[in-house]
N, C-alpha and C positions, 0 to 999 in steps of 0.2 A: 901816796899823794896822787890825785887825779889831775891830768892836764890834757885838755882837748879830747876827752873821751878815752884816754889811755891811762894806765897805771904803771908804776915802777916795779911792782911785784911780778916775779916770773909767772907766766901763764899757767905752768904746771901746778904751782901752789894755789893759784886762784881756783883752778878746776877742782882741786882736792877739797877746798873749803866749800865750794858750791855743792859738790856731790855730798858732802857731809850734812848739808841742810836740805837734802832732797825731799824729805817728808814735811818740811815746813813751808807751806805755800806763800805765806806773807813774807818770810825772809827771802825767798826766791824772787818775788816781785820787787822787793827792795834792792836786791842784788842786780836785777836787770836794769835798774835806773841809776846804778852807780857809775858804770863806765861802758863804753861801747864794746870793749873787748870782753865784757862779762855777759853780754846778751846771749851769745850762742850757747854757752854752757847752761845758763839758767833756763833758756827755752828748751833745751834738751831734757832737763829735769821736770819742768813745768808740764810739758806735754808728753811725758813718757807713758802715761796711762790715759786712755780715752774711752768713753762710753758713748755710743751713738744709738739713738732710738729712731723709730720711723718718722719722728718729727724733727729731730736735730740733724739727721743725715742730710736732708735737703739743704739745711743752713750751712753745714760743713762743705757741701758741694757748690755753694755760692748762689743758691736760689733765693729770690726775694720772698720773704714770708711776712704777711700782713696780719697783725693781731685783730681779733674780733671783739665785740662787746662782752662776750662770754669769757674772754681771757684765753680761749683755746686758739692757737694760731691757725690761719687758713693759708694753704699753699697757693702760690700763683701758678696757674696753668695756662696763661695767655700766650706764652712764647711757644714756638713749634717744638723745640727740644728742651724739656724741663730740666735736663741735666747737662749743663755746658761742660766743655773740656776742663780738666784740672787746672790748666794754665790760667783760666779766668777766675779761679777761686783762690783767694789769699790763703785760706786755711789749708786746702789741699796741696797747693804748690809750695808753701813755705814751712808748714808745720808737720805734714804727714811723715816726713823722714825722721822726725824726732820720736814718733810713737813706737814703743816697743811692746805695749800691751793694749789690745783692742777688744772691747766687748760690744756686740751687736745684739740689741734686744728691743722688741716692740714696747712702746710706753704704755699702751692701753691693752687690757685683756691679755696679760702675759701668759696665761695658761690655755689660750685658744690657738688653734692653727691659724696662721696668718699668711694666706696665699698672696695677698696684696703686698705683704712685707717682702716676700720672695721677689715679686716684681720690682719693688723699690731697689733691692740689692742688685738685681740685674741691670737696672737703668744706671746705677751708680758704679758699675764694675770698673770703669776707667779711674774713678777716684779711689776705689779700694786698692787698685794696683799701685797707687802712689805711696803706700805704706811699705817702703823698701827695706826697713830695718825691723820689721815686726817679728817678735819672738813668741808672744803668747796671744792666742785667739780664743775668745769665749763667745759661743753662739747660744742664744736663749730663745725658746718658743718659735723655732723656725720649722716649717714643714718641708723637709728635704724631698718628699715625694713630688713637690712642685717643680723640681729640677730634673732635666734629663742630663745625659753625660756631657753634652756640649755646653749647656748653660752652667752646670756645676764647675766645669773647668774654666769657663769664661769669667765666672764670678770669683772663684777662690784659687785659681791656678797660680797666679802671681804671688799670692800670700803663702801658698804651700811651699814655696821654694825656701823660705826663711823661718817659718813657724816651727818651734820646738815643743811648745805646750799647747794642747788643744782640749777645750772643755765644752761639752755638749749638755745643755740643761733643758728639760721639758721640750725636747725636739721630737718631731715625728719622723721615724725612720723605718725602712724595710731592709731586707738583707742586701738587695741589689745596691741601694743608695749607700748603705753603711760600708760595704766592701769597696764601692767606687770612691767613697770619701777617704778611706784608709789608703787606697792605692794612690790617691792624689797627694796626700801629705806623706812624703817619703822620708822626712827627716825628724819625725816625731820622737821625742824623748819622754813625753808625759801625755797620757790620755786619761781624761776624767769624764765619766758619764753619770748624770743624775736625773732621775725621774723621766727616763726616755719612754716615749709612747711608741711601742713596737707594733708595726702594722702588717707583719707577716713576712714570708720569705721572698715575695716578689717572683720574678722569673727564675726558676731553678737553673735553667740552661745558662742564663746570663751570669748568675752568681758563681757557677762552677768555672766559667771562663775567666771571670775576674780574679779568682783565687790564684791562678797561675802567675799573675803579674803583681801580686801583693808584696810589699816590702817586708823585711823583718822588723817587727815592732820591738823596740828596746826601751829601757828606762823604767818609768813607773806607771801603774794603772790604779785608778781610784773609781769605785762604783758604790752608789748608794741609792736608796728608794727604788729598789727593784721589786717588781711584782711578778706573778706567774707568767704573764705573756712575754716578759723580757728574757725568758729562757732562750728564745730564738736569737736574741742579740748575743748572748753568751756562746751559743752554738756557732754563730758566725765568727766570733772572735777566736774560738778554740781552733777553728779550721785554718786560721792564719799562722804564720811563723812568729811566735812570741818568745821574747827573751827578757821578760821583765825582771828587774832586780828588786823592785819594791812594789808591793800590792797592798792597797788600803781598801777594806771592805766596811761600808757603813751599814745603816739599817736596811736589811733586805729580807725578803720572804723566805721561809724555811725551804720552800720548794726549789730554791736556786742552789742549795747545798751541793748536789751532784755536779752541776755545771761549774761551780766555783772550784770544786775538788779537781775536776778535769783540767781547769786552767792552771791550778797549782802544779799538777803533774807535768803539764807542758813546760812550766817555768822552773821545775825543781833544780835543774843544773845551774841556773843563773840567779835564783831567788836568794836575796840576802836579808830582806826585811819584810815581815808580814804584820800589818797593823789591823787589828779587829776592834772597831769602835763600838760594837754592841756586844758586850761580854755574854749576855744571856744566851745568844745563839752562837757566839764565837767558840765557846767551849765544845758545843755539839759538833761544830764543823771540824775542830781538831780531832775529835773522837772518830769522825767518819773518814778522816784523811788517811 
């Protein structure tokens, strides 16, 4: 029975019921309107997963967006600082702490390098730091060569303290940026790379210096859509300390067999599960191992 926004049911039981409905958005919305004491738990489930594009990110940060006649929103650039502090945005200040899974992806031309998207992330770095309970981070179509060490840490440093799962899809990387990124995320338990655009080794001197400070990578590793040029990414990964217990290999070019074999050798003392999702070349890999 509900009286003045409260219920007689113990809060622990209410939380269990709401968590059970975590995948049903309509039910969660109805629960949020039932009683005041139900709001926090329903909000935690409603906003646990969030996807931000280069158009919705400014809205999340509290920027006024005016629609045009074409239906495509036009951002307002009349104020001196287009990204106000998180305290001025309801979404950032009230909802960010509920997000445990965040995906950042450009809405348009997802397979093109987006230097401007990198600039947007840098301008919104204070809002990104508001995701204090983030566990999973997915980054799509971002050119990391647009970041130097300082900007990379400024943008993702606060997220790296809590993130356990990292997914990179259709991102542009070189060896220096890749190793710097791994050095930043010290608590990773899962690393997934898909369709990476590998741009070379970068500065060899810098990459060697970065290797000394790299953390031990544990947990699971997933890779798919590798092509010839991505052997460089595997070489960089093999030079790190890896203790993966689960490795999943998707559709990859046959030229990557030796590098994957080297990775398996590095993980042989810890590997418990090997998943090959492309049987026609997976058998060959096992023969070569």
